[in-house]
Each structure stands twice: as structure tokens, then as C-alpha cells.
N, C-alpha and C positions, 0 to 999 in steps of 0.2 A: 620402723624402728630406728632410733638415733644412736643407741648404744646397747651393747650386750655386756652384762656383768656376770661373771661366773663365781659362784659362792660355794665353798666347801662346807657341807653340813655332815659331820661325821664322815662316813665313807663315800658319800654321794656328792656329786657336783651339780649344783642347781643353777640353771640358766635363768637370768632375769632380763627380760626385754624392757628397755627404757625408752620412752618418748619424752621430748622436751626436758632433757636432764638438768638444765639450769633454771627451770621454772620455779616460782616462789612457793607454790602449793603442791602437795604430793597426794596421790591417790593410789592405793593398791587395788589392782584388778586381777581376780583369780578365775581361771577358766573352769569348764565343766569336765566331766569324767574322762573323755577320750580326746580332748582338744589340747590346746596349748596357748601360751600368752600372746601369740601372734594374732589371735582373734580380736584383740582390742586395738588394732591399728586405726580402725575407723572411729572408735570411741575417742582415741587420743586426738584425732584430726577434728572431730566435732566439738570436743571440749575446748580446744584451742591452746595457745602457748602459755596460758597462765598455770596449767596443770602439768606437773611431772607425773607420768604414768609408770608405775612399776608393775610389770605383769610377769610373774614367775611361770616357768614350766614345772609342773608337779613332777616328782620323780616318776620315771617310766614313760614320760611324754616329751615330745618335741626335742629340744637340745639338752635336756637334763639326763643324768645317769639313769640307766636301768638297774634295778636292784637284783642282787644275787640271792636275796632272801625276801621274796614277795609276801610271804605270810606275815612278815614283821614290818616291812616298809610300806606296803600298799594298804595302809590303814589310816583312818582319821587321826588316831593318836599320834602316829608318826608325822602326818601332814601338819598337825598342830606344832610339833617340835620344829619342823622346817619353817613354818610361818613365823614363829617367835624368833628363830635364829636370823631370819631375813629382816625382821623389824629391828632387831638389835644391830645387825650389820649396817643397815642404812640409818641407824640412830633415830628411829621413829618411835617416840614415846606415845604418840596418839595420832591416829591417821584415819581418814574415811576409807571404807572398804566396799568395793563393788564385786559381787561374786555371782557367776553364772552356775546354776545347778550345783555340782559338787563344791565349787568355789564359794557359793553362797552358804551352803551348810557349814563349810569350814569357818567362814566369817561369823556365822551364828554361834558356833561353839566357842570361838574366841571371845565373842561379846558376852557370852553367858558364864564362862568360867571365872570365878572370883580372882584368880591369879593373872588373868589376861584381859578382863573386861575393860580396864582403863585404857588399853591400847587402841580400842576401836572407838573413834569419834562419832561416826554415824555409819549405818549399815544399809546397803542396797542389795536385796535378794532378787536375782533375775531368774524367774520361773522356778522357784524352789521355796520350800517352807518346812515347817515342823511336821507336816503330814503329806505324804506322797502316795499316789495311786499304786497299789502293789502290783497290778498287772503291767503298768508302765515300767516299773522298776525291773520286773522279771524280764520284760522284753529287752531292756537295756543290757542287763546282765548276760542274756543269751547272745545278743548280737556281738558284744565287745569281748566276750570270752573266747571267740573262735578266731583263727587266723584267716584273714581275708587276702586272697592272692588274685592278681589281675594280670593277664597276659600283656595287655597294652595299657598305656597311661590313660587313653580315652575311656577304657572300661572302668578304671578307677573313678574318673570324673563322673561318668554316668551313674555309678553306684552312689557317689556322694550326693548327686542331685536327687536321687531317690530317697536315700536315708535321711538326709538333712533338709528335707523340704520344710520342716517346721522352723528353720532359721528365717524364713521369709525373704530369702535372697531373690532379687528380681532382675538381675542383669547377667548376661553371659560372661562379661569380664570378671564379675565378682565370683561366679562359680569357678572360672578358670583359676583365679587367684587362690580360692579355697583349696582346689585340687593341688596346686603347686605347693601350698603350705602344708598339705596333709600327706604327701607321698613319700615313700622310701623305697629305693630300688633294692631288690634281692640279688644274691650272687648269680642266680641263673638268668638274670635279665628281666624277670617279671617285677611286678609292683605290689606294694602293700601299704598300709597306713603307718604313720610315724611312731605309733605308741607300742609299748610292750603288751602283747595280748594277755599277759597275766595280771594286768591292772584290775581286771574284773574279779579277781580272787578276793578283793575286799568285801564283796557281797557274801563270801563264805566265812572269812576270818574276822571281820569287824565285830565289835561288841555292841549289841543293841543298847540304846539308852532312851530315856524319856525326853524326847526333843520338845514336847510341849512344856515340860518343866523348864527346859533351857530357854524356850521362847519367853516364858513368863519372867524369867530372871533378868532379861536384857533391860538395860536402863538408858541406852543411847537412842537417839532418833532413828526411826526405821522406815524403810520404803520397800515395797514389793512390786515387781514388774511381772506380769503374767501374759503369756501368749494366749490369745483368745480361744484357740483350739488346743491348748496344752493337754497332752495325755498324762502328765504327771501331777500338775497342780490344779485342783478343782476350785471353782469359784466359791463353793461352800467352805473350803479351807481358808480362803481369803477372809471370809466373813468371820470365821472363828478366830483367825489371827487378829482381826480388829477388835473382837470382843476382849481378848486377852491384852491387847496393846491398843487402846482407843486412839492414840495419836498416829497410828500407822498411816503412811501415805501410800496410795496404790495407783498403779497405771496398768490398764489392759491394752494390749497391742493387737489390733486387728490384722488378719492375714498371717498370723504366726502361730506355731505350736510350741514345741520345745527345741530351742529357746530363742527369743529375739536376739539379734546380733548387736544391738545398740550401735547401729551404724548410720543413723539418719536423724535429722533434726526432730522429727515427731517423737522419737524415742529418747533422744539425748537431752533435748531442751527441758522436759520435766525433771529428768535426772539431775541436770545441772542446777535447776531451781532448788531442788532438795539439797544438793551439796552446798549451795551458796546461802542457804537460809541462815539468818543470824539471830533467830529468836533464842536469846540466852536462857530463858526459862525452860524451853524445850530441850536445850543442849545440856543442861545441868542435871546430873544423875539425881533421881529422887532420893530424898533423905529417908532414913529408916522410919517406920511408923512411930516408934517410941520418941524419936527426936521431934517429929512433927507434933506429936501430942504435947511434948514439953513446951514447944514454942507456943502452941495454942494456949496452954495454961498461963504462961508468962504474959501473953497478950491480954487475956481476960483479967489477970491480976494487975494490969496496968504497968508492968515493968518493961 
């Protein structure tokens, strides 16, 4: 991280981790349910100095404020407000978005909502989509809703290695760094994770919505990355996603579950190719059917 910016959104302070702050291009990278923006350090390194990476910590995670009103603030509706406030703060009218898990769903909603769709230039979903395995979701909700306490820092690291095996991390140094970035010391000297355990209450309080309708509404270019052994995003869901959005770009990452860390060339190079794609026809939002029909009639009539 090259810079940390603290942005006040109503009563909460939102920490935004920034890499390459003077770079000419900007990418918003949003983390998963119980993670934080620090997870994108390797992505920033792999993308290189051309990209300014803005990676917020969602309320209740990392360096951002914990909410005194979880039933109100730990919801997608509130995360949407936070996201728009950050886009406004950084004066980003239109920006590419990479989202892991929860961060991907947040980007999906922004790209689908008529009032915010124009803000998302292109969208990358990392191991998430409009349909997720209910058993996998239930497992996430159960794990993250309880307080995890460890007598020693080494116990916390061992648990991280066990629980986050789907990240595909393959070096001791990377596991140690993940533990350092994930730990919070308690007053009695024991250790726990960095996040507010009440973040999982969004599974109780959030309002269900038709995310397939949201998916169909998106008009910006789309990419989905799936861990080959993901417990949340099935290959069949990818196929249906492509049926609804035929231009969908997809990447399956071997040796990963939920979710790839986007930390190595084999994952980042295809992502960078997608971000750098300059097919203006694909980047232009589709015109409404009635306008396309009118254009066709004018062409037939010779005008």
C-alpha cells in the first residue's frame, strides 16, 4: 500500500488502501465478506504502475469503522451508498471494477441499477455470480457469525491455512503475511480476526432480490473468474451466465476454491487483457430495442 485515505461516509470512516496513487488509470478493487482491501496488494504489483488501485475496507472490516447499528449498516443497500460516496469522493464518473465474492456482487448491483450503471466501465466478478450454492453460503454465514479466539498467533495462522485453503496460496511467506493482515489482539492478550463478527448478520437482515434480473440488465463488458473447486460458484452457473450475457469472458483457475487471490501472472494476465481491451463496440452500452429498430428502418429506407 502506497497511501491510505480515510473517507467519512455519514457516521462511519471508510479506509481506502491505494497503490500507485499517481497512475494514469484507476481500478476499484473490492474484497470479500470477511476480508479487506489489503488482499489486493499482489494484484496491484502484477498490474503494474499504470494502474491506480483503490481498495476500500468495507464497514466492519480492516481499518474501517465498525457499525453501532449492524442491522442497518451491514447490508448491500448501505454498501451501495458507501461505494457511490467513494466514487464521488475520488471523482470517478466511470471506472472498471474488480470484486471478489461480496465485492463482486456489490459491483454487479452497481452495474445493474439504472442510477449507477454508468459508473461501472467494465466488471470482473471473482468467484461470484447471480446464483450461489446455498450450502456454501450457509457455511460462510455460520463460520463468520461466531467469534474466533486464539491463544497464540500461530494458532490463528494455522486456522487461516485451514479455512482459506481455497485461496490457492502456495508459500509460507504468503500465509504468514495473510495472518499478519488478518489478526487483531484482544485485551486479554489472545488473538482474533480483524472484522466485526456481526458482519454476518447481513445474511439475516438483507433483502433478497432477483440477481438474475440484475445480471440481465448489465450492459458493460463482463468477466467472471472461478476457482476450479469453488463451493459457491458452479460451472453450470457460468454457463447460464453466458447464455444471458453472450459476450461474457471467463477464466477458470486450477488449484483454487473460493476464491482466487489474483496474485500471480496466470490469473492477472487474462484479467489485464480484459481491462485493456479496446473494442469500442463491446464497450458501448446496447441501444434500446426500439432505437435499434428505428435505425434499421432508416437504413432500409435509404436514409
